N, C-alpha and C positions, 0 to 999 in steps of 0.2 A: 406442529408448531412451524415447521419449515414451509408447509403449504400456506399457512396464515401469513407468514412473513413475505412469501412470494406474492401473494395477493395484495398485501399492503404496499409493496414496492410498485406493483402494476398500477394501483390506484394513484399513487404519488406521481408516477410517470404520465398517466392519463390526465391528471389535474394540471401538470405543467404544460402539456401539449394544448389543452383546451383554453387555459387562461394566461399563458405566458407566450409572448412572441419570441420564442427562443429557437435559434437555429442550431441543430445538432450536426456536427461534422464528425462522423465516426468512421475510422479507417482500420481495416484488418479483421472484422468480425467473421469473415468467411474461413478464417484459420482455426476457429474454436470448435470444441466438441463438448457435448453435455456429459459424457461419461468418462471423464478424465480428471485425475488429480492435477491441480495447478498451484504453483506459487506465483502470486502476482506482486510485482514490485512497481512502485509508482512514485512520482514526485508529489509533493504535498504543499498546498498553498492556503486552503480554506476548508471550512466545514462542508462547503458545496462539493468538494472532491468526493466525499462519501456518497452523496446523493447522485452525483454524475456517474460514479462507478456502478452503483446499484441499478440505475436506469439503463446504462449501456449493457451490462453483463447479465441482467436478470433473465433466467431461462435459456441463456446461451451456454452457460457453464454451471457446474454445481454451486450450491449456495455459498455466498461469500462469508468468510470468517475473518473478522478483524482482530488484531492484537490491540487491546484497549488499555489505557492507563487505569489502574485500580480505582482511582478516585471517581471515574465515570460511572461506576456501579450505583452511585447515589443520584445520578441524573433522574428526575421524576419520569416515571413510565418507561423511558428508554432503557434505563439501567436494568430494570427487572426483565425487560424483553431480551436484552443482550445476554443476561445471565441464563434465561430460560433456553435461549438458542445455543448455549454452550460456547459463547465467544470467550476466548482466553483473556483474563484480566492480568496485566503485568504491573508489578511494583517497580517504578523507576527510581534509581538512586543517582544523585548528582555526584560530580567528582569530589566535591567537598565532603559529602557524606561518606563516600568510599575511603577517602583519605583519613577521615577521623575514625572510621570503622572498617578496617581492612577485610574483615570477615564477610562483608557485603559484596565484595568483588565476585562477579560471576553469577550472582543470585538470579539476575534477570534472565541469563542464558539458561540456567537450570529450569526456570519456569517455562521458557520457550520449549525446551525438550520435553517436559512433562505434558504440556498442552498438546504437543504433536502426537503423543501416544494415543490420544482420543480420536485422532483423525485418520487412523489406519484402517478403519472398518468399513467406511463408505466414502465414495469420492467427495472431496471438498475443494474449495478454492480458498487458499490461505493468502490474505493480503498483508503486505508489509510495507509501510511507508518508511523507506530506507533511511531517510534523513532524520527520523525520530521525532520531528516536530514540524510545524508549519513554517514555510519560508517567509522571512521578513528581511528587509534591507539591514536592519539592526543586527539580526542574528547572523546574517552573512558576514558582516564586519567583525562581530565578536568571534566567529569561527575562523576568520581569515580564509574564507573559502575563495578559491581561485576561479570558481564557476561564476558565470554571469547571472544565471537564473535559478541556481540550486544551492542548497547547503551541502556540506560534505556528507557522503553516504557512510552509514555504519554497517560494516560487513558482518559483525558477529552474529546478529540475529538471523540473517539470511543464510549464512553458512550452517548454523545449527539446525534450521528447518530442513535444509537439503540433506544434512547428515542423518537427522532423525527419521526422515521420510524417504530416504534414498530408494528403497525397493518399490515404492509406489509413485513417487514424484518424478516424472520424466520430462515435464515441460514447465518453463517459466513464461509468464506473460509480462512483458515489459510495457507498462502503460505510461504514456506521456500525456498529461493534461495541460491544455493551453487555453487561457482566457484572452482572446485577442485585444480586448479593450482595456480591462483592468481586473484585478483579482476581486471577485465579488464576496460580499458577506452572505451569511445565511438569509438575512432579511432582504438583501438585493434579489436573491433567487426567488423567494416565495412571493415577493411583491412585483415580479416581472421586470426587474431592471437589469437582467442579463440578456444580452443580444445573441451571443454565440459561444458555444463551447466546442473545442476540438479535442477528440479523444483518439489518440494514435496507439494501435495495438501491434506489438511485435512478438511472435512466439519464438522462444529460444529453447532448443533441446538441452536437457541436462546431461552433460557428458561426464565421464568418469573423473575428469580433471577438476570438476566443480565439487566433488565430494571428498571429505577428508576430516581429520581431527583438528579443528580450528584452535582448540585450547593448547594442544601439546606439540603439534607439528608446525614449526616455524616456516619451513619451506612451503607447505600448503597454505599457511596463513598469508604469506607474502604474495603467493600466486593469486589467491582468491581476492585479496585486496586490490591487486593490480588489475584483475579482470573487472571488478566492480568500478574502479576508477575510470577505466576505459569506456565502460558502458555509460557511466554518468557524463563523461565528456561528450560522447555521441548524443546523449539526450539533451545536453545543454545547447549544443549546436542546432539540434532539431527545433528546440523551443525558440531559439533566436531567429531561425528562418521563418517559422510559422508566425511569429509575432510581427516580424518585419513585413511579410507579404500579406498577412491577415487572410491566408488561404488554407 
């Protein structure tokens, strides 16, 4: 199944190169290895992000595994493919749902930990869109995000992956996706209306300070939250520079 998925991604990439006048500006590929476990964290703006990541990273690192909303299992054709490839499906609960049903608190993190148990047997690349949803100006206002181009990062899921996979997971790939012109829709991409995509890759070693008990250790929780906030601030500044210079 993984071989079929890899071939499918290759064909998609070839199709975009043949029929789309799209410039790919990819930075940092030389740092990657095929036989290494990775946690990939990325900003998220569009469905095109997934295609961009698959195109960029296919055959450069182990097969990507996305944490998907449980509802996406019903997407025609793709839902079955994601299930067959053992992508973890997550049930998301809103703050209102948790407030009305306190027993739901932490259930999504339990699912994260359970999913990670499957990934210990062979190298994988686990991708986490840390913001939890696609960026829009409206969501930025609703979250009161102080970042210019990003929503607030959610630390819990990342911390649980690192905790669950600590003995295998030694590297994080911090991915910054930039669309210099405008954020494209999926239709924009397949109809050739995307001119340029910038993918910036930075490999971060997983140190002992990044592993801990996020649920019960407040000192570790605060440290990890501060680390992720600093990383997100750096990413926001990088996006601002790349958009301003369009380079």
